C-alpha positions as CSV (number, residue, x, y, z in Angstrom):
1,M,-25.7,-62.1,128.7
2,D,-28.5,-59.6,128.1
3,R,-26.4,-57.5,125.6
4,T,-25.9,-58.6,122.1
5,I,-23.7,-56.7,119.8
6,L,-22.9,-56.7,116.1
7,A,-19.3,-56.1,115.1
8,L,-18.6,-54.9,111.6
9,D,-15.2,-54.5,109.9
10,I,-15.7,-52.6,106.6
11,G,-12.6,-53.0,104.6
12,T,-11.6,-52.4,101.0
13,T,-11.2,-56.1,100.1
14,Q,-13.8,-57.7,102.4
15,I,-16.5,-57.0,104.9
16,V,-16.8,-59.1,108.1
17,S,-19.8,-59.1,110.4
18,I,-20.0,-61.0,113.7
19,V,-22.8,-61.2,116.2
20,A,-21.7,-61.9,119.8
21,Q,-22.5,-61.5,123.5
22,N,-20.8,-62.4,126.8
23,D,-21.6,-65.7,128.3
24,L,-22.1,-66.4,132.0
25,N,-18.4,-66.4,132.6
26,D,-17.9,-63.0,130.8
27,K,-16.3,-64.8,127.8
28,I,-17.1,-63.7,124.3
29,N,-19.8,-66.0,122.8
30,I,-19.9,-65.9,119.0
31,L,-23.4,-66.4,117.6
32,G,-22.8,-66.0,113.9
33,M,-20.4,-64.7,111.3
34,G,-20.8,-63.4,107.8
35,K,-18.1,-62.4,105.2
36,T,-18.5,-60.8,101.8
37,L,-16.2,-59.2,99.2
38,S,-16.2,-55.4,99.3
39,A,-17.5,-53.1,96.7
40,G,-18.0,-49.3,96.7
41,I,-15.2,-48.9,99.2
42,N,-11.7,-47.5,98.4
43,K,-8.9,-46.5,100.7
44,G,-11.1,-46.3,103.8
45,N,-13.8,-44.2,102.1
46,I,-17.2,-45.3,100.8
47,V,-17.3,-44.2,97.2
48,D,-20.6,-45.9,96.2
49,I,-23.3,-45.9,98.8
50,D,-25.5,-48.5,97.0
51,L,-22.7,-51.0,96.3
52,A,-21.4,-50.7,99.8
53,S,-24.8,-51.0,101.4
54,N,-25.6,-54.2,99.5
55,C,-22.3,-55.8,100.6
56,I,-22.8,-54.7,104.2
57,K,-26.4,-56.0,104.2
58,D,-25.3,-59.4,102.8
59,A,-22.6,-59.8,105.5
60,V,-25.0,-58.8,108.3
61,L,-27.7,-61.2,107.0
62,L,-25.1,-64.1,106.9
63,S,-24.0,-63.4,110.5
64,R,-27.6,-63.3,111.7
65,S,-28.8,-66.4,109.9
66,S,-28.1,-68.8,112.8
67,Y,-29.9,-66.7,115.5
68,D,-32.9,-64.5,115.1
69,I,-31.9,-62.2,118.0
70,E,-32.2,-58.5,118.6
71,I,-29.0,-56.4,118.2
72,D,-28.5,-54.0,121.1
73,A,-25.5,-52.1,119.7
74,T,-23.4,-52.0,116.6
75,Y,-19.6,-51.4,116.6
76,I,-17.9,-50.5,113.4
77,T,-14.3,-50.0,112.3
78,F,-13.4,-46.5,111.2
79,S,-10.5,-45.9,108.9
80,G,-7.7,-43.7,110.2
81,I,-7.4,-42.1,106.7
82,N,-10.4,-39.9,107.8
83,T,-9.1,-39.0,111.3
84,R,-6.7,-36.7,113.1
85,S,-5.8,-36.5,116.7
86,T,-4.8,-33.9,119.3
87,R,-3.9,-33.6,123.0
88,S,-6.0,-31.9,125.6
89,K,-6.3,-31.3,129.4
90,G,-9.4,-31.4,131.6
91,T,-9.9,-30.4,135.3
92,A,-12.7,-31.0,137.7
93,N,-13.2,-30.3,141.4
94,I,-14.3,-33.2,143.7
95,P,-16.6,-31.6,146.3
96,N,-17.1,-34.7,148.5
97,G,-13.5,-35.8,148.2
98,H,-14.3,-39.3,146.7
99,I,-13.7,-39.8,143.0
100,T,-16.5,-41.7,141.2
101,S,-17.0,-42.7,137.6
102,N,-19.2,-39.7,137.1
103,D,-16.2,-37.5,138.1
104,I,-14.0,-39.3,135.5
105,K,-16.7,-38.8,132.8
106,L,-16.9,-35.1,133.7
107,V,-13.1,-34.5,133.5
108,L,-12.9,-36.3,130.2
109,S,-15.8,-34.3,128.9
110,R,-14.0,-31.1,129.9
111,A,-10.9,-32.2,128.1
112,L,-13.0,-32.6,125.0
113,Y,-14.7,-29.2,125.6
114,E,-11.3,-27.5,125.8
115,V,-10.4,-28.6,122.3
116,Q,-11.4,-26.4,119.4
117,I,-12.6,-29.1,117.0
118,S,-13.2,-28.1,113.4
119,P,-16.9,-28.1,112.3
120,D,-16.0,-30.7,109.8
121,Y,-14.9,-33.2,112.5
122,E,-16.3,-34.9,115.6
123,A,-14.6,-36.9,118.3
124,I,-14.8,-40.7,118.3
125,H,-12.4,-41.4,121.1
126,V,-11.4,-39.4,124.2
127,V,-8.6,-41.6,125.7
128,P,-6.9,-40.6,128.9
129,I,-3.1,-40.7,128.7
130,H,-2.9,-40.3,132.5
131,F,-4.8,-38.8,135.5
132,I,-3.5,-36.6,138.3
133,V,-5.1,-36.3,141.7
134,D,-4.2,-33.2,143.8
135,D,-1.0,-32.5,141.9
136,N,0.5,-36.0,142.8
137,N,2.2,-38.3,140.3
138,P,0.3,-39.4,137.2
139,I,-1.8,-42.5,137.6
140,E,-3.9,-44.7,135.3
141,N,-7.0,-45.3,137.4
142,P,-8.3,-42.7,139.9
143,L,-11.6,-44.4,140.7
144,N,-12.5,-44.5,144.4
145,M,-9.4,-42.5,145.3
146,N,-9.8,-39.5,147.7
147,G,-8.9,-36.0,146.5
148,S,-10.2,-32.5,145.9
149,R,-9.1,-32.0,142.3
150,L,-8.9,-34.4,139.3
151,E,-7.0,-33.7,136.1
152,V,-6.7,-35.7,132.9
153,Y,-4.3,-35.5,130.0
154,A,-6.2,-37.0,127.0
155,N,-5.6,-38.0,123.4
156,I,-8.7,-37.0,121.3
157,I,-9.2,-38.8,118.0
158,M,-11.5,-37.0,115.6
159,A,-13.2,-38.2,112.4
160,K,-14.5,-36.4,109.4
161,K,-18.3,-35.9,109.6
162,T,-18.8,-36.6,105.9
163,A,-17.2,-40.0,106.3
164,I,-19.4,-40.8,109.3
165,T,-22.5,-39.7,107.4
166,N,-21.6,-41.9,104.5
167,I,-21.2,-44.9,106.8
168,K,-24.6,-44.2,108.4
169,N,-26.3,-44.0,105.1
170,A,-24.7,-47.3,103.9
171,L,-25.9,-49.0,107.1
172,K,-29.6,-48.0,106.7
173,K,-30.4,-50.9,104.4
174,A,-29.2,-53.3,107.1
175,N,-31.4,-51.5,109.7
176,L,-28.4,-51.0,112.0
177,E,-28.7,-48.3,114.7
178,D,-27.0,-47.3,117.9
179,I,-23.6,-47.2,116.2
180,T,-20.2,-46.9,117.9
181,Y,-17.1,-46.2,115.8
182,V,-13.7,-47.7,116.7
183,L,-10.5,-46.6,115.0
184,T,-9.3,-49.6,112.9
185,S,-5.7,-49.5,114.1
186,Y,-7.0,-49.1,117.7
187,A,-9.1,-52.2,117.3
188,S,-6.1,-54.2,115.9
189,A,-4.0,-53.1,118.8
190,I,-6.5,-54.3,121.3
191,S,-6.6,-57.8,119.8
192,T,-2.8,-58.2,119.4
193,L,-1.1,-56.3,122.3
194,D,-0.7,-57.8,125.8
195,S,-0.4,-55.7,128.9
196,D,3.4,-55.5,128.8
197,N,3.3,-54.3,125.2
198,K,0.9,-51.5,126.0
199,K,3.0,-50.5,129.0
200,L,6.4,-50.4,127.5
201,G,5.6,-48.7,124.2
202,S,4.5,-50.7,121.2
203,M,3.2,-49.9,117.7
204,V,0.7,-52.0,115.8
205,I,0.8,-51.8,112.0
206,D,-2.4,-53.2,110.3
207,L,-1.4,-53.9,106.7
208,G,-4.7,-53.8,105.0
209,G,-6.2,-53.9,101.5
210,S,-5.7,-50.3,100.4
211,T,-4.4,-48.6,103.6
212,S,-1.9,-49.4,106.3
213,E,-3.0,-48.0,109.7
214,F,-0.9,-47.9,112.8
215,S,-1.3,-46.9,116.4
216,L,1.3,-46.4,119.2
217,F,0.6,-47.5,122.8
218,S,2.5,-46.2,125.8
219,N,1.6,-46.6,129.5
220,H,-1.6,-48.5,128.4
221,A,-2.9,-45.6,126.3
222,I,-3.1,-44.9,122.6
223,T,-0.8,-41.9,122.1
224,F,-0.5,-41.7,118.3
225,N,-2.1,-43.0,115.2
226,D,-1.7,-42.4,111.5
227,T,-2.3,-44.0,108.1
228,V,-0.4,-44.6,104.8
229,A,-2.6,-45.1,101.8
230,I,-0.8,-48.2,100.6
231,G,-1.9,-51.8,101.0
232,G,-2.3,-55.1,99.2
233,E,-4.2,-53.5,96.3
234,Q,-1.2,-51.3,95.4
235,L,1.0,-54.4,95.3
236,T,-1.5,-56.0,92.9
237,N,-1.5,-52.9,90.7
238,D,2.3,-52.9,90.6
239,I,2.4,-56.5,89.5
240,S,-0.3,-55.8,86.9
241,M,1.5,-52.8,85.4
242,I,5.0,-54.1,85.4
243,L,4.1,-57.6,84.1
244,K,1.4,-56.2,81.8
245,T,-1.1,-58.7,83.1
246,P,-4.8,-58.3,84.1
247,L,-5.6,-57.3,87.7
248,N,-7.3,-60.7,88.5
249,S,-4.2,-62.5,87.3
250,A,-1.9,-60.1,89.2
251,D,-3.9,-60.7,92.4
252,E,-3.5,-64.5,92.0
253,I,0.3,-64.1,91.4
254,K,0.5,-61.9,94.5
255,K,-1.3,-64.5,96.7
256,K,0.7,-67.5,95.3
257,Y,4.2,-66.1,94.7
258,A,4.7,-62.8,96.5
259,T,7.6,-63.1,98.9
260,L,10.3,-61.1,100.5
261,L,12.7,-64.0,100.9
262,P,15.4,-64.6,98.2
263,I,14.0,-67.3,95.9
264,I,17.2,-69.3,96.0
265,E,16.8,-69.8,99.7
266,N,13.1,-70.3,99.7
267,N,12.0,-73.9,99.4
268,D,8.3,-72.8,99.0
269,F,9.1,-72.1,95.4
270,P,10.6,-75.1,93.7
271,I,9.8,-73.6,90.3
272,Q,11.8,-70.7,89.1
273,K,9.5,-69.3,86.4
274,I,5.8,-69.0,85.7
275,N,3.6,-68.2,82.7
276,V,1.8,-64.9,83.1
277,P,-1.2,-64.0,80.8
278,L,-0.8,-60.8,78.9
279,L,-3.2,-57.9,79.2
280,G,-5.5,-57.5,76.3
281,N,-5.0,-61.1,75.0
282,E,-5.0,-63.6,77.9
283,S,-4.6,-66.5,75.4
284,L,-1.0,-65.4,75.2
285,S,1.4,-65.5,78.1
286,D,4.9,-64.4,79.0
287,E,7.4,-66.4,81.0
288,I,8.4,-64.4,84.2
289,S,10.9,-65.5,86.8
290,I,9.8,-65.8,90.5
291,D,12.8,-63.7,91.4
292,Y,11.4,-60.8,89.4
293,I,8.1,-60.9,91.3
294,Q,10.1,-61.0,94.6
295,K,11.9,-57.7,93.5
296,I,8.5,-56.0,92.8
297,T,7.2,-57.1,96.2
298,H,10.3,-56.0,98.0
299,A,10.3,-52.5,96.4
300,R,6.6,-51.8,97.4
301,I,6.8,-53.2,100.9
302,E,10.1,-51.5,101.7
303,E,8.6,-48.2,100.5
304,L,5.6,-48.7,102.7
305,L,7.6,-49.5,105.8
306,I,9.9,-46.4,105.2
307,L,6.9,-44.1,104.8
308,I,5.5,-45.4,108.2
309,Q,8.9,-44.9,109.8
310,Q,9.0,-41.3,108.5
311,K,5.6,-40.4,109.9
312,L,6.6,-41.8,113.3
313,L,9.9,-39.8,113.2
314,N,7.9,-36.7,112.3
315,S,5.7,-37.3,115.4
316,G,8.8,-37.2,117.7
317,L,7.8,-40.5,119.3
318,Y,10.1,-42.9,117.4
319,N,12.3,-43.4,120.4
320,N,9.3,-44.4,122.5
321,V,8.8,-47.6,120.4
322,H,10.0,-50.8,122.0
323,T,8.1,-53.3,119.8
324,I,6.4,-53.2,116.4
325,I,3.6,-55.7,115.8
326,L,2.7,-56.4,112.1
327,T,-0.8,-57.7,111.5
328,G,-3.4,-57.5,108.7
329,G,-3.6,-59.5,105.5
330,M,-0.3,-58.3,104.0
331,S,1.6,-59.4,107.0
332,K,1.2,-63.0,105.7
333,I,3.8,-62.2,103.0
334,P,6.9,-64.4,103.8
335,G,9.9,-62.5,104.9
336,I,8.1,-59.3,106.0
337,E,9.4,-59.6,109.5
338,L,13.0,-59.7,108.3
339,L,12.5,-56.7,106.0
340,A,10.9,-54.8,108.9
341,K,14.0,-55.5,111.1
342,E,16.2,-54.0,108.4
343,V,14.1,-50.8,108.3
344,Y,13.4,-50.4,112.0
345,Q,16.8,-51.3,113.3
346,G,17.0,-51.8,117.1
347,I,13.2,-52.3,117.5
348,H,11.8,-55.8,118.2
349,I,9.6,-56.9,115.3
350,Q,6.9,-59.5,115.4
351,V,4.1,-60.7,113.1
352,K,1.1,-61.5,115.1
353,N,-2.4,-63.0,114.9
354,P,-5.2,-61.6,117.1
355,K,-5.8,-63.2,120.4
356,D,-7.8,-66.4,119.9
357,I,-11.5,-66.2,120.8
358,Q,-12.7,-69.8,121.3
359,N,-15.8,-70.5,119.2
360,G,-17.4,-72.8,116.7
361,Y,-17.8,-70.3,113.8
362,V,-14.4,-68.7,113.0
363,N,-10.7,-69.3,113.5
364,F,-9.2,-66.1,114.7
365,K,-5.6,-67.3,114.0
366,D,-5.6,-65.1,110.9
367,P,-4.0,-61.6,110.9
368,S,-6.6,-60.3,108.5
369,L,-9.2,-60.7,111.4
370,A,-7.2,-58.5,113.8
371,A,-9.6,-55.5,113.5
372,I,-12.8,-57.5,113.9
373,A,-11.4,-59.4,116.9
374,G,-10.4,-56.1,118.5
375,I,-13.9,-54.7,118.0
376,L,-15.4,-57.7,119.8
377,M,-13.0,-57.2,122.7
378,Y,-13.6,-53.4,122.8
379,A,-17.4,-53.9,122.9
380,L,-17.6,-56.9,125.3
381,D,-14.6,-56.4,127.6
382,P,-16.0,-56.5,131.2
383,D,-13.0,-54.6,132.5
384,P,-12.1,-51.9,129.9
385,S,-9.9,-48.9,130.4
386,F,-11.6,-45.5,130.9
387,E,-12.6,-43.7,127.8
388,L,-15.3,-41.7,126.2
389,D,-16.5,-43.5,123.1
390,S,-18.0,-42.0,119.9
391,N,-21.4,-41.7,121.7
392,R,-19.8,-39.8,124.7
393,T,-20.5,-42.9,126.8
394,L,-17.9,-43.7,129.5
395,R,-16.3,-47.1,129.1
396,E,-15.8,-48.5,132.6
397,K,-15.6,-51.7,134.5
398,T,-19.0,-53.2,135.4
399,P,-19.9,-55.5,138.2
400,R,-19.9,-59.2,137.2
401,G,-23.0,-60.1,135.3
402,R,-24.2,-56.5,134.8
403,V,-24.0,-54.1,131.9
404,L,-24.4,-50.4,132.6
405,R,-26.9,-48.7,130.4
406,G,-27.5,-45.0,129.9
407,N,-27.1,-43.1,133.1
408,E,-27.5,-46.1,135.4
409,N,-25.1,-46.1,138.3
410,I,-24.2,-49.1,140.5
411,A,-22.7,-48.1,143.8
412,P,-19.9,-50.3,145.1
413,I,-20.8,-52.3,148.3
414,R,-17.9,-52.2,150.8
415,A,-17.2,-55.6,152.3
416,Q,-16.2,-54.1,155.6
417,E,-19.5,-52.4,156.2
418,S,-21.9,-54.3,158.4
419,L,-25.6,-54.0,157.3
420,A,-26.6,-53.9,161.0
421,N,-24.6,-50.7,161.5
422,V,-26.0,-48.8,158.5
423,V,-28.6,-46.2,159.4
424,A,-30.8,-46.0,156.4
425,S,-34.0,-44.4,155.2
426,P,-36.9,-46.9,154.7
427,K,-36.1,-46.9,151.0
428,E,-32.4,-47.5,151.5
429,K,-33.2,-50.2,154.2
430,S,-35.4,-52.2,151.9
431,S,-32.7,-52.2,149.3
432,K,-30.1,-53.4,151.8
433,E,-32.5,-56.0,153.1
434,Y,-32.8,-57.3,149.5
435,I,-29.0,-57.6,149.2
436,K,-28.9,-59.5,152.5
437,K,-31.6,-61.8,151.5
438,D,-30.0,-62.5,148.2
439,D,-26.7,-63.4,149.9
440,T,-28.5,-66.3,151.6
441,V,-29.4,-67.9,148.3
442,S,-27.4,-71.0,147.4
443,P,-24.9,-70.8,144.5
444,M,-27.0,-73.3,142.5
445,S,-30.1,-71.2,142.9
446,K,-28.2,-68.1,141.7
447,L,-27.1,-70.0,138.7
448,M,-30.6,-71.2,137.8
449,K,-31.9,-67.7,138.3
450,K,-29.3,-66.3,135.8
451,I,-30.2,-69.0,133.3
452,S,-33.9,-68.3,133.6
453,E,-33.3,-64.6,133.2
454,W,-31.3,-65.2,130.1
455,M,-33.9,-67.5,128.6
């Protein structure tokens, strides 16, 4: 409980900020939430530093209003529109024959070193696809195995330095430091995919405000990601232009009447026509059928799904997809699951909310919160998959109740070793005597000690 993080989802339509930490049971404890409308952000890019800074600052202040607590680290979504990825291989010798977390970090660092990254980019994720120990079969977790040689095949996701710099500048007004960037579609996948989905081959499509970002998981690793610059705003623009109505009216029409279901079969729309205010003279209106709005919605969403399908086909990984998960704000449009089944024939389609995080501040049963929920899980997961994050820090499992910081190493204590049989130096002996002494303390005393340390 000694590590408090701030999670920030910077989107085109809204900015969500959440302050959280793990409780004594390693469950995510939400301390505060703030949400504001976005400004100065378009299609994953910050286009006005001052406007974006003010919105971010407002959201952060709202999330911190309940608790005046120091933030240890900040995790921020990073749009896939500013990224690209590549594959790489790293190799390391294991002199003592026992693979440690330091060896895993070394081999991932070497995979990153082997890639010729453009000066305009820097890595934000180095994700292992699989490891190989001594030319044996690929494995997911080589920790504590014995071997003389460790290899890794990794997926490296790189981000534009200019986009990173703009985000850093926008965060200065909120006094946010120690920033870790998380690919938006990666975060959404973390919050919506279960273990079987990640193993069998699943793609998550986050249908956002101005971009639709997607990531493919296979064998528990992100193997492909891309973005299409189409989202809810483009549908609003379509309605505005075709119906010749102001953007704010078009946005209301989209929220109330956009559907992909035939109107004749949809009981949610008992009325067949609506009055639409005209652009330039809102005192006048035109009568438009709901069926016409359905056709506009269908054309735009079908185009979006086909563009995503084409990018996946071009990657050569289309046949690896077992399931497609639709999430994000636009996944709320009725009938989108049926349309996706027509486009992606033979693939299981599901609209999904993020995994629920029990708390008293926010209801996570909302697909528009998939990315922010994924960031919380990424930052506070006590048992994460191995990966080098954007700060070149190794994400790894930590002993219960501890958080690794910096270069701190915690050696595993083998249950089968008897302390009486260990020959130790005076320094080592005193450490083991402390462990033995601590083992004699009652469970209630340990609990009270934890509570006092937290306070």
